[in-house]
N, C-alpha and C positions, 0 to 999 in steps of 0.2 A: 457684602453677604449679610443677610439678617441673622439675629440670634437663633431664630427657629431653624434656618438653613445650617448654620454652624452645628447647632445640637443635633440635627438630623444626620448630618455628614459625620460627626463625631460617634453617633450611636451605630451608624452603618459601617464605618471603616476602621475603627479603632482596633489594633490587633491586641490581644490579651495583655501583652507585655509593654505596651506603648505608654510612655509618659505625656506625650505632647500631640496635639493637633497641629499640623503645619499647614499654613495658609500662605499662598503666593499670590499677591495682587499688585498689579502695575509694577512688577519687577521686585517688590518688596516681600520678604519672607517673614511671617510671624509665627512664633511657637507659642501655643496657648495650652497650658497645663489641663488635661482632662479633668482633673480634680476640681477645676474652677467653673467649669460648664454646668449649667442648670438646663437639664432637659425638659421639654415641655410638659411631660408627665409628672415632673416633680416641682413644677411652678407652686408656689403656695396660692391656696385657695380655701375659702371657708363660707359657710352659710350656718347662720346660728338664728334661734328665735326665742321669743319670750313665751313659755308654756302656762305661766301662771300670772293672773292680773296682779299688778302691783297697785295697791289701793291708796289713795289719798297722798300722792307723791308731789303734785304740782297743781297751780291754779293761781297762786299769789305770786307769779313770776319766779317761783322757786326753780332753779336749774337742778336737774336730777340726771345721773348717769343711768342710761336705760340697761335694764337687766335681760341679758340674753343667755338664759340658763340652759337651753338645748341646743346642741350641734347636729346639724344634719349631716355635714361632713366638714372635715378640717384637714384638708391635703397639706401635710408638713408640720402638723400640730403646733400652729403658730397662734391659735386663738385660745385664750384662757381667762377666766374671771371677767368677762365682758370686754376685753381688751385684745387686740391684735397687735403682735410684735413683729415687725418686718425682719426676715432672716437676712436679706441681702438688699442692697441699695438699688432702687429702681422706682419705676412708676407704677402706681397701684390704682385700680378702680375700685371704689367703694359704693355701695348702694344701701339705702335704708327705708323702712316705712315705720312709723310709730302711729299706733291707733290710740287715740285718747277716747276715754269714755267716762260717763258720770259727769259731764259738763253741764254747769247750769250757768248761762249767760256769760260764757268765755268769749273774750273778744280778740285775743293774741294767741298764735299757735306757732311753735318754732321746732325744728329739728337742726341739730349741729353735728358736725364731725369735729373732734378735737384731735389734732396730731401733735407730734414732737415739733414740727416745723412752723406750723400755723393752724389756725381754727377756721372752719367753714360753716357759714349759715346755709344749709341746704333747701330750707323750705321756710317760709313765713307767711302767715296770712293774718291780715287785720280785717275784720269784718264787723257787720252789725253782731250782736250777741247771738251765741249759738248755744243750743242745749242739745244734749244727747251724746252723739260721738262725731269725732273728726280725725282725719288722717292726713298727716304731714308725711312727705317722702322727698327723696332726692338722691342724685348720684353726683360723683365728682372724680376727677383724675388728680392723684396726689403724688407729689414727689417725696419718697421716704429714704432715709439712711438705714444701713443695718441697725437694728436695736431700737429704731424709732417705733412709737406706740400710735394707735388709733382707737378711739372710743366714741360712742354716740351719746349725746345728751339731749335732753328734751326740756321744754318749759311752755307754760301755758300761763296767760295773764288775763286779768279782769273778773276773775271769779271772786276774789276778795279773800279766800282761804284756800289751803292746799287739800281740796276735795276731788281733784281730778285724777283718774287712773290711767295707767298704761296697761292696755289690755293685752291679755296672754291667752293662748288656747292650745290644747294637747291635739286638736285635730290635724289633718294634713293641710288645712287652710293656714297660711302663715300671715297673720295680721300685723305683728310687730316683729321685723327682722333686720338683720345686719349681714352683709355678705361683702366680700372682697377678693380680688385676685391680682397677682403680679401681671402686668401687662407688657412691660418691656423694661 
């Protein structure tokens, strides 16, 4: 039985004074405390974006933590200070887009997800020199333990100085964002 089915069953059949969900499968009885079930409506999920352009933060291969100062939603209140903290052990899907602006002859563009267990390079572009703007983005399914953290980092190279900006905007168009959700 899937976690979603268990959660739905628990929600639909739990008497007010019950302490356990009892499952019988292949002749084996399991008692699961209701207090340990995460119902789908309580799964952690968030979407945050950068609302103000961060000027001159990279360009000379400097790795910078991306600022996500505005939350669109934060189901479970697990996102704070640009960092997501896993409330329970599980697999989480993270997605990000980083819009670089103010580029003059940039040649390498990166987007990273750093977690407690391992780090992921989500996007990398090595091209002929680019000027103007460029977007790196990516998505990954990550294993996390309760208390593990995840942050997005960025890096641009080839410019020669830290003159590249990470774009932010207050409109409904999310140019630089970070989102995540518990999948299972």
